[in-house]
DOKOL-32652 format. One record per residue: residue number from 1; residue in one letter; y, z, x of N, C-alpha, C in turn. Coordinates in nm, 2 decimals, m for minus. Example, Ala and Ser with C-alpha at 12.3 -4.5 7.8 and 13.67 -1.06 7.14 Angstrom:
<nodes>
{pos: 1&code: A&nnorth: m0.57&nup: 0.78&neast: 1.32&canorth: m0.45&caup: 0.78&caeast: 1.23&cnorth: m0.33&cup: 0.78&ceast: 1.32};
{pos: 2&code: S&nnorth: m0.22&nup: 0.71&neast: 1.28&canorth: m0.11&caup: 0.71&caeast: 1.37&cnorth: 0.00&cup: 0.79&ceast: 1.29};
</nodes>
This chain:
<nodes>
{pos: 1&code: M&nnorth: 9.34&nup: 8.38&neast: 7.94&canorth: 9.40&caup: 8.48&caeast: 8.02&cnorth: 9.55&cup: 8.50&ceast: 7.97};
{pos: 2&code: P&nnorth: 9.59&nup: 8.62&neast: 7.95&canorth: 9.73&caup: 8.64&caeast: 7.90&cnorth: 9.83&cup: 8.61&ceast: 8.01};
{pos: 3&code: Y&nnorth: 9.95&nup: 8.58&neast: 7.97&canorth: 10.05&caup: 8.55&caeast: 8.07&cnorth: 10.09&cup: 8.67&ceast: 8.15};
{pos: 4&code: E&nnorth: 10.08&nup: 8.66&neast: 8.28&canorth: 10.12&caup: 8.77&caeast: 8.37&cnorth: 10.25&cup: 8.74&ceast: 8.44};
{pos: 5&code: R&nnorth: 10.34&nup: 8.84&neast: 8.43&canorth: 10.47&caup: 8.82&caeast: 8.49&cnorth: 10.46&cup: 8.81&ceast: 8.65};
{pos: 6&code: E&nnorth: 10.53&nup: 8.72&neast: 8.71&canorth: 10.52&caup: 8.70&caeast: 8.85&cnorth: 10.59&cup: 8.82&ceast: 8.92};
{pos: 7&code: R&nnorth: 10.53&nup: 8.88&neast: 9.02&canorth: 10.59&caup: 8.99&caeast: 9.09&cnorth: 10.63&cup: 8.93&ceast: 9.23};
{pos: 8&code: I&nnorth: 10.75&nup: 8.94&neast: 9.26&canorth: 10.80&caup: 8.90&caeast: 9.39&cnorth: 10.80&cup: 9.01&ceast: 9.49};
{pos: 9&code: C&nnorth: 10.74&nup: 8.99&neast: 9.60&canorth: 10.73&caup: 9.09&caeast: 9.71&cnorth: 10.84&cup: 9.08&ceast: 9.80};
{pos: 10&code: R&nnorth: 10.92&nup: 9.18&neast: 9.82&canorth: 11.04&caup: 9.17&caeast: 9.91&cnorth: 11.00&cup: 9.23&ceast: 10.05};
{pos: 11&code: I&nnorth: 11.03&nup: 9.15&neast: 10.15&canorth: 11.00&caup: 9.20&caeast: 10.29&cnorth: 11.13&cup: 9.18&ceast: 10.37};
{pos: 12&code: R&nnorth: 11.17&nup: 9.29&neast: 10.44&canorth: 11.29&caup: 9.29&caeast: 10.52&cnorth: 11.25&cup: 9.29&ceast: 10.66};
{pos: 13&code: A&nnorth: 11.29&nup: 9.18&neast: 10.74&canorth: 11.26&caup: 9.17&caeast: 10.88&cnorth: 11.38&cup: 9.21&ceast: 10.96};
{pos: 14&code: D&nnorth: 11.35&nup: 9.29&neast: 11.06&canorth: 11.45&caup: 9.33&caeast: 11.16&cnorth: 11.41&cup: 9.29&ceast: 11.30};
{pos: 15&code: R&nnorth: 11.49&nup: 9.22&neast: 11.37&canorth: 11.46&caup: 9.17&caeast: 11.50&cnorth: 11.40&cup: 9.28&ceast: 11.60};
{pos: 16&code: D&nnorth: 11.45&nup: 9.40&neast: 11.59&canorth: 11.41&caup: 9.50&caeast: 11.68&cnorth: 11.33&cup: 9.61&ceast: 11.62};
{pos: 17&code: G&nnorth: 11.27&nup: 9.58&neast: 11.50&canorth: 11.20&caup: 9.69&caeast: 11.44&cnorth: 11.08&cup: 9.64&ceast: 11.35};
{pos: 18&code: P&nnorth: 11.03&nup: 9.72&neast: 11.26&canorth: 10.92&caup: 9.68&caeast: 11.18&cnorth: 10.96&cup: 9.59&ceast: 11.06};
{pos: 19&code: L&nnorth: 10.86&nup: 9.54&neast: 10.99&canorth: 10.88&caup: 9.48&caeast: 10.87&cnorth: 10.88&cup: 9.59&ceast: 10.76};
{pos: 20&code: L&nnorth: 10.98&nup: 9.59&neast: 10.68&canorth: 10.99&caup: 9.68&caeast: 10.57&cnorth: 10.95&cup: 9.61&ceast: 10.44};
{pos: 21&code: V&nnorth: 10.84&nup: 9.66&neast: 10.38&canorth: 10.77&caup: 9.59&caeast: 10.27&cnorth: 10.78&cup: 9.68&ceast: 10.15};
{pos: 22&code: E&nnorth: 10.83&nup: 9.63&neast: 10.03&canorth: 10.82&caup: 9.71&caeast: 9.91&cnorth: 10.68&cup: 9.72&ceast: 9.87};
{pos: 23&code: G&nnorth: 10.64&nup: 9.85&neast: 9.84&canorth: 10.50&caup: 9.88&caeast: 9.81&cnorth: 10.48&cup: 9.89&ceast: 9.67};
{pos: 24&code: P&nnorth: 10.36&nup: 9.93&neast: 9.63&canorth: 10.25&caup: 9.96&caeast: 9.72&cnorth: 10.19&cup: 9.83&ceast: 9.78};
{pos: 25&code: V&nnorth: 10.13&nup: 9.85&neast: 9.90&canorth: 10.07&caup: 9.74&caeast: 9.97&cnorth: 9.93&cup: 9.76&ceast: 10.02};
{pos: 26&code: E&nnorth: 9.86&nup: 9.65&neast: 10.04&canorth: 9.73&caup: 9.66&caeast: 10.11&cnorth: 9.74&cup: 9.57&ceast: 10.23};
{pos: 27&code: V&nnorth: 9.71&nup: 9.62&neast: 10.35&canorth: 9.71&caup: 9.55&caeast: 10.47&cnorth: 9.57&cup: 9.53&ceast: 10.52};
{pos: 28&code: I&nnorth: 9.53&nup: 9.41&neast: 10.55&canorth: 9.40&caup: 9.38&caeast: 10.60&cnorth: 9.41&cup: 9.35&ceast: 10.75};
{pos: 29&code: G&nnorth: 9.34&nup: 9.44&neast: 10.83&canorth: 9.35&caup: 9.43&caeast: 10.97&cnorth: 9.26&cup: 9.32&ceast: 11.03};
{pos: 30&code: P&nnorth: 9.27&nup: 9.29&neast: 11.16&canorth: 9.19&caup: 9.19&caeast: 11.22&cnorth: 9.04&cup: 9.21&ceast: 11.21};
{pos: 31&code: D&nnorth: 9.00&nup: 9.34&neast: 11.19&canorth: 8.86&caup: 9.37&caeast: 11.18&cnorth: 8.81&cup: 9.35&ceast: 11.03};
{pos: 32&code: G&nnorth: 8.90&nup: 9.32&neast: 10.94&canorth: 8.87&caup: 9.30&caeast: 10.80&cnorth: 8.88&cup: 9.43&ceast: 10.72};
{pos: 33&code: E&nnorth: 8.92&nup: 9.54&neast: 10.78&canorth: 8.93&caup: 9.67&caeast: 10.71&cnorth: 9.07&cup: 9.67&ceast: 10.63};
{pos: 34&code: A&nnorth: 9.06&nup: 9.71&neast: 10.50&canorth: 9.18&caup: 9.71&caeast: 10.42&cnorth: 9.23&cup: 9.85&ceast: 10.42};
{pos: 35&code: V&nnorth: 9.36&nup: 9.87&neast: 10.44&canorth: 9.43&caup: 9.99&caeast: 10.45&cnorth: 9.54&cup: 9.99&ceast: 10.34};
{pos: 36&code: V&nnorth: 9.55&nup: 10.09&neast: 10.25&canorth: 9.64&caup: 10.09&caeast: 10.14&cnorth: 9.75&cup: 10.20&ceast: 10.15};
{pos: 37&code: S&nnorth: 9.87&nup: 10.16&neast: 10.12&canorth: 9.98&caup: 10.26&caeast: 10.11&cnorth: 10.04&cup: 10.24&ceast: 9.97};
{pos: 38&code: R&nnorth: 10.06&nup: 10.35&neast: 9.90&canorth: 10.13&caup: 10.35&caeast: 9.77&cnorth: 10.27&cup: 10.39&ceast: 9.77};
{pos: 39&code: R&nnorth: 10.33&nup: 10.39&neast: 9.89&canorth: 10.47&caup: 10.43&caeast: 9.91&cnorth: 10.56&cup: 10.32&ceast: 9.85};
{pos: 40&code: F&nnorth: 10.69&nup: 10.36&neast: 9.82&canorth: 10.78&caup: 10.27&caeast: 9.76&cnorth: 10.82&cup: 10.16&ceast: 9.86};
{pos: 41&code: V&nnorth: 10.84&nup: 10.20&neast: 9.99&canorth: 10.87&caup: 10.11&caeast: 10.10&cnorth: 10.78&cup: 10.15&ceast: 10.21};
{pos: 42&code: V&nnorth: 10.72&nup: 10.05&neast: 10.27&canorth: 10.63&caup: 10.07&caeast: 10.38&cnorth: 10.68&cup: 10.00&ceast: 10.51};
{pos: 43&code: A&nnorth: 10.67&nup: 10.06&neast: 10.62&canorth: 10.71&caup: 10.00&caeast: 10.75&cnorth: 10.59&cup: 9.95&ceast: 10.82};
{pos: 44&code: I&nnorth: 10.58&nup: 9.82&neast: 10.84&canorth: 10.47&caup: 9.76&caeast: 10.91&cnorth: 10.50&cup: 9.73&ceast: 11.05};
{pos: 45&code: C&nnorth: 10.42&nup: 9.78&neast: 11.15&canorth: 10.45&caup: 9.76&caeast: 11.29&cnorth: 10.43&cup: 9.62&ceast: 11.33};
{pos: 46&code: T&nnorth: 10.53&nup: 9.57&neast: 11.41&canorth: 10.52&caup: 9.43&caeast: 11.46&cnorth: 10.51&cup: 9.43&ceast: 11.61};
{pos: 47&code: C&nnorth: 10.53&nup: 9.55&neast: 11.68&canorth: 10.53&caup: 9.55&caeast: 11.83&cnorth: 10.39&cup: 9.59&ceast: 11.88};
{pos: 48&code: R&nnorth: 10.30&nup: 9.64&neast: 11.79&canorth: 10.17&caup: 9.69&caeast: 11.83&cnorth: 10.17&cup: 9.81&ceast: 11.92};
{pos: 49&code: R&nnorth: 10.28&nup: 9.88&neast: 11.93&canorth: 10.28&caup: 10.00&caeast: 12.01&cnorth: 10.25&cup: 10.13&ceast: 11.93};
{pos: 50&code: S&nnorth: 10.25&nup: 10.12&neast: 11.80&canorth: 10.23&caup: 10.23&caeast: 11.71&cnorth: 10.10&cup: 10.30&ceast: 11.72};
{pos: 51&code: R&nnorth: 10.10&nup: 10.43&neast: 11.72&canorth: 9.97&caup: 10.50&caeast: 11.73&cnorth: 9.91&cup: 10.51&ceast: 11.59};
{pos: 52&code: T&nnorth: 9.98&nup: 10.47&neast: 11.49&canorth: 9.93&caup: 10.47&caeast: 11.35&cnorth: 9.92&cup: 10.33&ceast: 11.29};
{pos: 53&code: Y&nnorth: 9.90&nup: 10.23&neast: 11.38&canorth: 9.90&caup: 10.09&caeast: 11.34&cnorth: 9.80&cup: 10.07&ceast: 11.23};
{pos: 54&code: P&nnorth: 9.84&nup: 10.00&neast: 11.12&canorth: 9.94&caup: 9.90&caeast: 11.11&cnorth: 10.08&cup: 9.96&ceast: 11.07};
{pos: 55&code: W&nnorth: 10.08&nup: 10.09&neast: 11.04&canorth: 10.21&caup: 10.15&caeast: 11.00&cnorth: 10.30&cup: 10.18&ceast: 11.12};
{pos: 56&code: C&nnorth: 10.43&nup: 10.16&neast: 11.11&canorth: 10.52&caup: 10.19&caeast: 11.22&cnorth: 10.54&cup: 10.34&ceast: 11.24};
{pos: 57&code: D&nnorth: 10.54&nup: 10.38&neast: 11.36&canorth: 10.58&caup: 10.52&caeast: 11.40&cnorth: 10.70&cup: 10.53&ceast: 11.49};
{pos: 58&code: T&nnorth: 10.78&nup: 10.42&neast: 11.49&canorth: 10.90&caup: 10.40&caeast: 11.57&cnorth: 10.88&cup: 10.40&ceast: 11.72};
{pos: 59&code: S&nnorth: 10.76&nup: 10.37&neast: 11.76&canorth: 10.73&caup: 10.35&caeast: 11.91&cnorth: 10.81&cup: 10.24&ceast: 11.97};
{pos: 60&code: H&nnorth: 10.86&nup: 10.14&neast: 11.89&canorth: 10.94&caup: 10.03&caeast: 11.94&cnorth: 11.07&cup: 10.08&ceast: 12.00};
{pos: 61&code: R&nnorth: 11.12&nup: 10.19&neast: 11.96&canorth: 11.24&caup: 10.25&caeast: 12.01&cnorth: 11.23&cup: 10.29&ceast: 12.15};
{pos: 62&code: R&nnorth: 11.11&nup: 10.32&neast: 12.20&canorth: 11.09&caup: 10.38&caeast: 12.33&cnorth: 11.08&cup: 10.28&ceast: 12.44};
{pos: 63&code: R&nnorth: 11.09&nup: 10.15&neast: 12.41&canorth: 11.07&caup: 10.05&caeast: 12.51&cnorth: 11.19&cup: 10.03&ceast: 12.60};
{pos: 64&code: G&nnorth: 11.30&nup: 10.08&neast: 12.56&canorth: 11.42&caup: 10.07&caeast: 12.64&cnorth: 11.49&cup: 9.94&ceast: 12.63};
{pos: 65&code: K&nnorth: 11.63&nup: 9.94&neast: 12.63&canorth: 11.71&caup: 9.82&caeast: 12.62&cnorth: 11.80&cup: 9.81&ceast: 12.74};
{pos: 66&code: A&nnorth: 11.85&nup: 9.70&neast: 12.76&canorth: 11.95&caup: 9.68&caeast: 12.86&cnorth: 12.08&cup: 9.76&ceast: 12.83};
{pos: 67&code: A&nnorth: 12.15&nup: 9.80&neast: 12.93&canorth: 12.27&caup: 9.89&caeast: 12.91&cnorth: 12.38&cup: 9.82&ceast: 12.83};
{pos: 68&code: D&nnorth: 12.39&nup: 9.69&neast: 12.85&canorth: 12.49&caup: 9.62&caeast: 12.77&cnorth: 12.45&cup: 9.58&ceast: 12.63};
{pos: 69&code: E&nnorth: 12.33&nup: 9.60&neast: 12.59&canorth: 12.28&caup: 9.56&caeast: 12.46&cnorth: 12.30&cup: 9.69&ceast: 12.37};
{pos: 70&code: P&nnorth: 12.37&nup: 9.67&neast: 12.26&canorth: 12.39&caup: 9.79&caeast: 12.17&cnorth: 12.26&cup: 9.83&ceast: 12.10};
{pos: 71&code: R&nnorth: 12.24&nup: 9.96&neast: 12.08&canorth: 12.13&caup: 10.01&caeast: 12.01&cnorth: 12.14&cup: 10.00&ceast: 11.86};
{pos: 72&code: T&nnorth: 12.04&nup: 9.94&neast: 11.80&canorth: 12.05&caup: 9.93&caeast: 11.65&cnorth: 11.96&cup: 10.03&ceast: 11.59};
{pos: 73&code: E&nnorth: 12.01&nup: 10.10&neast: 11.49&canorth: 11.93&caup: 10.20&caeast: 11.41&cnorth: 11.91&cup: 10.15&ceast: 11.27};
{pos: 74&code: P&nnorth: 11.80&nup: 10.20&neast: 11.20&canorth: 11.78&caup: 10.16&caeast: 11.07&cnorth: 11.90&cup: 10.21&ceast: 10.98};
{pos: 75&code: P&nnorth: 11.94&nup: 10.13&neast: 10.88&canorth: 12.06&caup: 10.16&caeast: 10.80&cnorth: 12.05&cup: 10.30&ceast: 10.73};
{pos: 76&code: T&nnorth: 11.93&nup: 10.34&neast: 10.69&canorth: 11.91&caup: 10.47&caeast: 10.62&cnorth: 11.90&cup: 10.59&ceast: 10.71};
{pos: 77&code: G&nnorth: 11.86&nup: 10.56&neast: 10.84&canorth: 11.84&caup: 10.67&caeast: 10.93&cnorth: 11.71&cup: 10.75&ceast: 10.90};
{pos: 78&code: R&nnorth: 11.63&nup: 10.70&neast: 10.81&canorth: 11.51&caup: 10.76&caeast: 10.77&cnorth: 11.39&cup: 10.70&ceast: 10.84};
{pos: 79&code: R&nnorth: 11.29&nup: 10.78&neast: 10.86&canorth: 11.17&caup: 10.73&caeast: 10.93&cnorth: 11.06&cup: 10.72&ceast: 10.83};
{pos: 80&code: E&nnorth: 10.99&nup: 10.61&neast: 10.82&canorth: 10.88&caup: 10.60&caeast: 10.73&cnorth: 10.75&cup: 10.65&ceast: 10.79};
{pos: 81&code: T&nnorth: 10.67&nup: 10.73&neast: 10.71&canorth: 10.55&caup: 10.78&caeast: 10.76&cnorth: 10.44&cup: 10.74&ceast: 10.67};
{pos: 82&code: P&nnorth: 10.32&nup: 10.72&neast: 10.72&canorth: 10.21&caup: 10.68&caeast: 10.63&cnorth: 10.17&cup: 10.79&ceast: 10.54};
{pos: 83&code: E&nnorth: 10.10&nup: 10.75&neast: 10.43&canorth: 10.05&caup: 10.85&caeast: 10.34&cnorth: 9.95&cup: 10.95&ceast: 10.39};
</nodes>
């Protein structure tokens, strides 16, 4: 077998948001179904509120925060959508 270069997968975790994964990715759900996205960066839902689970649809923003807790927004201001 020829030498294959190791590919490192980068995942960015945000306490109040989704996991941002460099794509393309294949996500295998609890039912064993594989879902593929070929996007450059994929937002994976961690709160399970998303209507497009396993992809994040920013439903986590609607849960409300305490008045004294600052609101955190994604650094790019962009919203990831599934293919």
